[in-house]
C-alpha positions in Angstrom: -1.4 54.0 -0.7 1.5 52.7 1.4 -0.9 50.8 3.7 -2.3 49.0 0.6 1.2 48.0 -0.4 2.0 46.8 3.1 -1.2 44.8 3.2 -0.5 43.2 -0.1 3.1 42.3 0.9 1.8 40.8 4.1 -0.8 38.8 2.2 1.8 37.6 -0.3 4.2 36.6 2.6 1.5 34.6 4.4 0.5 32.8 1.2 4.1 32.1 0.3 4.7 30.6 3.8 1.7 28.4 3.4 2.9 27.1 0.1 6.4 26.5 1.4 4.9 24.5 4.3 2.8 22.5 1.9 5.7 21.7 -0.3 7.9 20.7 2.6 5.3 18.2 3.8 4.9 16.8 0.3 8.5 15.5 0.5 7.7 13.6 3.7 5.2 11.3 2.0 5.7 8.0 0.2 3.6 6.5 -2.6 3.0 2.9 -1.8 1.7 0.4 -4.4 0.5 -3.1 -3.7 0.0 -5.7 -6.5 -1.5 -9.2 -6.3 -0.6 -11.4 -9.2 -2.7 -14.4 -10.3 -2.5 -17.6 -8.2 -4.8 -20.5 -9.0 -4.5 -22.0 -5.5 -6.2 -18.9 -3.9 -8.6 -18.0 -6.7 -11.5 -17.6 -4.3 -9.7 -15.5 -1.7 -9.9 -11.8 -1.3 -7.1 -10.4 0.8 -8.1 -7.6 3.2 -5.1 -5.2 3.3 -4.4 -2.6 6.0 -1.5 -0.3 6.6 -1.3 0.9 10.1 -4.9 1.6 11.3 -6.0 2.4 7.8 -7.9 -0.3 6.0 -6.9 -0.1 2.3 -9.6 -2.5 1.1 -9.8 -5.9 -0.5 -7.0 -6.8 -2.9 -8.3 -9.4 -5.3 -6.1 -11.2 -7.8 -4.8 -9.2 -10.7 -5.5 -5.9 -8.8 -3.4 -2.9 -7.6 -3.9 -0.6 -4.6 -1.9 2.6 -4.4 -1.9 5.0 -1.4 0.1 8.0 -0.2 1.2 7.8 3.4 3.7 9.6 5.6 7.3 8.3 5.7 8.3 6.2 8.6 7.5 2.8 10.1 4.1 1.3 9.3 2.5 -2.0 10.2 1.1 -3.9 7.2 -1.4 -6.7 7.6 -3.2 -9.2 5.3 -6.2 -11.1 6.4 -8.6 -13.5 4.6 -12.1 -14.2 5.9 -13.9 -17.4 5.3 -13.4 -18.6 1.8 -13.1 -21.8 -0.3 -9.6 -23.1 -0.5 -7.4 -26.3 -0.4 -7.6 -27.5 3.3 -4.2 -27.8 5.1 -2.6 -25.7 2.4 -4.6 -22.5 2.4 -6.1 -23.2 5.8 -9.6 -24.4 6.7 -10.9 -20.9 6.9 -8.9 -19.2 4.2 -5.5 -18.2 5.3 -3.7 -17.0 8.4 -3.1 -13.4 9.1 0.2 -11.9 8.1 1.8 -9.0 10.0 5.0 -7.1 9.3 6.6 -3.7 9.8 7.6 -1.6 6.8 10.1 1.2 6.8 9.0 3.7 4.2 11.9 6.1 3.6 11.7 6.8 -0.1 9.3 8.6 -2.4 8.0 5.3 -3.9 7.7 1.8 -2.6 6.4 -1.3 -4.5 5.1 -4.5 -2.9 3.6 -7.7 -4.1 1.2 -9.8 -2.1 1.9 -13.5 -2.7 0.5 -16.6 -1.0 3.0 -18.8 0.8 1.5 -22.3 1.5 2.0 -24.2 4.7 0.8 -27.5 6.2 -1.4 -25.9 8.8 -2.5 -22.9 6.8 -0.6 -20.5 4.6 -0.6 -16.8 4.5 -0.5 -13.9 2.1 2.9 -12.3 2.5 3.8 -8.7 1.5 7.2 -8.6 -0.2 9.0 -5.5 -1.4 9.9 -5.4 -5.0 11.7 -2.9 -7.3 9.9 -0.7 -9.9 11.0 -2.9 -12.8 9.4 -6.0 -11.4 6.2 -4.0 -10.4 5.9 -2.8 -14.0 6.4 -6.3 -15.4 3.7 -7.6 -13.1 1.4 -4.7 -14.0 1.9 -5.5 -17.7 0.8 -9.1 -17.1 -2.4 -7.9 -15.4 -3.5 -6.1 -18.6 -3.3 -9.3 -20.7 
């Protein structure tokens, strides 16, 4: 009978340590949300969004992508393939690549992807925003 109790206690101890490890790793992650508001100038462009080596997918206008990643530094990149656009403002082949490094050190981060025009080709920049602005932009998407 005492060996059953020991086995049960050992089993509970092992399960508890696994749960404790899982909860400690959960605090080391960040939920990252990207939103792309409407912009008539880049109506035909789909932005390919990647974070580090992970391709998050295409971010079309009025869309949101949310991912959970480990805290720390991450490289974000936007890229547009061949698309229709206004030459010399959006670029002859769509838009230039945008690269930046993000420091993710909180539980939640919010970013908007906006087009910045330029004479020899603009780019879709990733700008960090607060939760209130993100919620306001999200409310506009539902209209």
